[in-house]
N, C-alpha and C positions, 0 to 999 in steps of 0.2 A: 645516429638515427633521429629523425625529427619526432618530437613528442607532440601529441595533440589531445585536447580536452574538448568534449562537447558541453557547451554551456546552455542551460535551459532556464529561462525566466518567463514570468507572466508577461505576454506581449501587450497587455492593456493596463498594466499598472506602472505609472510613471516612476514610482519609487524603485521598483524592481529593475526597470530599464536603466535608471541612473546608476544604481549599484553595479549592474552588469557592465556598463561602460568602464567603470573604474577597475573591475576585476579583469576585464579584457586587457586594459592597458598594463596592469601589473603582470599578468601571465605572459603577454607577448614580450614585455621588457626582460623577462627571465628566459626567453628563448623557447617558450611553449606556444604552439599554434592553438587557435581556438576555432571550433566549428559552431555554427549557429543555424537554427532553422530559418527559413526564408521569412516567416512572419516576424520573428524577433529582430532579424537583421533589418527588415524594412522599417520597423517601429523605431529602431535606433539610428536609422539612416546610415547603415554600414553596408559596404560592398566588398566583394572579394578583393583580398590583397595578399601580400606575401605571407602574412601571419593569420589573417582572419578569413575563414572559408565559409561561404554560404552554402549549406547542404540542401540538396534537392531530394534525394532518396538515400536510404541506408544511412540515416543521420549519424549513427554512432560508429560507422565503419572506420577502421583504422584509428579509433580513439582509445585511450587507455583508461578513461574515467568519464563519467557523466557528473557534472557539477550543476546542482540545481539551486537557484535563488528564489525562495518563495515559501509558501506554507505547504501543508500536507497534500493539497490538491495538485499543486505544481510538481511536488516530489513524485506523486503517483504517475503523473504524465512522464516525468523523466525516467521512471522505472520501466516504462514500455520500451524506451530506447536502450537502456542498459541491458534489459533481458534479451533483446533481439540479438545481441552479439556477445552476451555473457561477460560484461565488464562491470566493475564496481560503480556504485552510485553514492554520491556524497551530497547531502542537503544542508544548506545554510538557511536558517529560518528567518523569513521576513513576514510571516503571518502571525497568527495568534498562538495556539498551543505548539504546533509544529512537532508532533511527537516523533515523526520519522526523521527529523533533521538531526544532524550530528553537531552542528555549531549554531551559535546565535550571531546576529549581525555584528555585535561588539567584538567578536573574535574573527572578523573577516580577514584582516591582514595576516594573522597567525595561521588561519586555515589555508590561505594561498601559499604561505611559506611551507606548510606541511606537504602540500601537493607538489610543490617544486622539488622538495627534498625526498619525496616518496615516503614520508614518515606517517604512514597510516596502515592500520591492519584491516582485515576484511572479515566480516561476519556473514554467514549464509542464513537467509530466512526462507522458510518453506513457503510455497505458493499452493494455490488450488487450481486444478484443472476441471473444467465444467463442459458437459455436452448437454444440449437440449434436443429432445426428440418429440416427434408428433406423428402418429400413425406409422411408426416404423422408419420414418425418415429423419435424418439428422438435420435440424433446422439452424443450429448455431453451435459453435465451439469457441471457448475463450479460456481465460485464466484470471487469477486475482492474487494480489499480494495481501490485501486486507480481508475482503469478504466477497462472497456471492450472495446477493439478496434477491429473493423471490417475493414480489410485492403485488398488491392489488393495484390496478390501473385506474380504478374509479373510486372516488372518496365515499360515495353513498352505498357501496356494496362491499361485503366481506369476500375474501378469497378463501375458497374451500380447498384444503389440501390434505393429502395423506403422506406421512413420513415413513420412509423405509431405511433401515440400517442393515448393511451386509445381507441384503436379499430378503429381509424379513420385515413385515409391517410393524411399526412401533405405535403410532397414534395418528388420529385425524382431528382437525379443528378448522374453525373458521376464524378469520382475523385479518390483520394487515399483511401477514405473510410469515416468512422465516428467514433468518440470517445464518449462513454457514461461513464461519470465520476461521482464520489462522490465529495463532498466538499474537502475531504482529498486529492483526486487526482487532484484537480483544480490547484495545483502548480507543477504538474508533466507533463505528456504527453499532457494533455488538454491545459495547459498553453503554451507549445511550439507551439501548433496548433492555438493559438490566442484566447483561451477561457478566461473567467474572473476568477479572484481569488475569491473564496467563503469562508467565514469564517466557520470554522469546526462546530460551534454550529448550523449552518443553516441546516435543513433537506431538501435536494434538490438533484435532478439528473440533471447533465449537459449533453447537447448534443452539440458536437463540430464537425462540418464538417471538414474533412481533405482534403485541396486543392480541394474543390468542384468547378466544372464548372457549376455554377448556379447563378441566380440573388438573389434568396432567400437562402442564405447559411451562415446565421449568427448563432453564438452560442446561445443556448436557455437554460434557467434555468427553470426546471419543478418541480412540487411538488414531495415530496418523495413517495407519493402513486401512482404516475404515472406509467403506464405500457408502455414500449417502445418496438417496434418491428422494425427490419431492415430486409428487404427482398432483396435478391440478385436476380436480374432479370434473367429469363431463357435465355435471349439473351446474357448474359455475356459469352464470349468465354472461359475464363479461370477461375479457381476457386479462391476464396478469402481465407483469413485465419482469424481466431478469436484469439486474444490474451487476456489473463486475467493477469493484472499486469505485462505484459511483460515476464511472467514466464511459463504459461501454454497455449498451443495453440492447435487448431484443424483446419484442412483444411475444407473449405466450398465449396460444389459443387454449380453450377448454380441452382437457385430455392430454396436455403436454406433460412430458416427463423430463425432469432436470436431474442429471447425475453428476455428483461432485466427488472428487478424490484428490489425494495429494498430487501436486504438480510435479512434472518430471524435471523441471529446471528451477532451482531456487533463485532468489534475488540476492545479489552480493552487495552488502552495505559497507561502505568504507567507515572505519572507526578511528578517531584521533586519539582516544585514550581508553583505558580499561575500567572506567567508572562503572559500578554495578547498576543493574536495571533498577534496583530500589532507589538509588539516588536520582535517576532520571524520572521515575514516577513521582517522587516527592517534589522535584523542581517543576515539572510540567503541570502538575495538578495543584501545586502550592499547598501540599498537605501539611497539617500541623504536627511538628515533631518537637516542639518546645518542651523541655523537661527531660528529654532523653539523656541518660547519663552513660549508657554503654557499659561494657564489661571492663573492669580494671585489670583483668588478666588475659584478655584476648578471647577468641572464640571458645565456646565451651567444648570440652573434649567429649568424645563419645565413648562411653564405657561398655 
């Protein structure tokens, strides 16, 4: 049976396209077909061939893996394709931090070898499902791997919101908005807004106020089964905007209600090794660990 990989790269970054060409050559030489989006194929001047397929619709259909070359933004784009057909996603970092990436550019050849041999595991990461309502009508529905952000759309005005948790009002404030994040997204926008880092194996939903003018405006960690609602007050003079993973957005009128809960389909991330999240955190954020000696007798026992 023919194997096929969907390759996703930034179509306007020459470095990513050059790396992609090399990966395509390597994969096809190993007998693995490669699918590309039309935009990437055009940028690399590639056309349909026996091994390279230019996808029009259902880009990940019949593929076993989505391989992404780029930073977190490109990986989030690849996640949309992977989720559509429930296949694993593997990112090779060509950007800055690349927290979602599994490998760095230096390990490119080894990563292709792992793919060819199917030497990778799969972790499931929870997602968020979001519905936006206005006057009883559903005006938008979407999902997020990192976060759903409700923000003001005008710099000179605050966004006035009321927060609801499991059907009960919690607090109201004016500010730049609020971020509802998964543990995976805790190192992204939520982190920049002062939220905590949550280990990915924890099933939780984070609420992080964004520049809130309120006494009670601390980040909250809620259970994964929690239902969160954000209501934009009718008195808000200008509309807000809802962003999902910084990629998909919808304008929100005064009186809009945004409901967020755990998504029904997780994202499956391919993993090449069993390195703990602590090591990833230290490496990505370049955290100082000089002087650490560790335990001479292994992990402490629990008495």
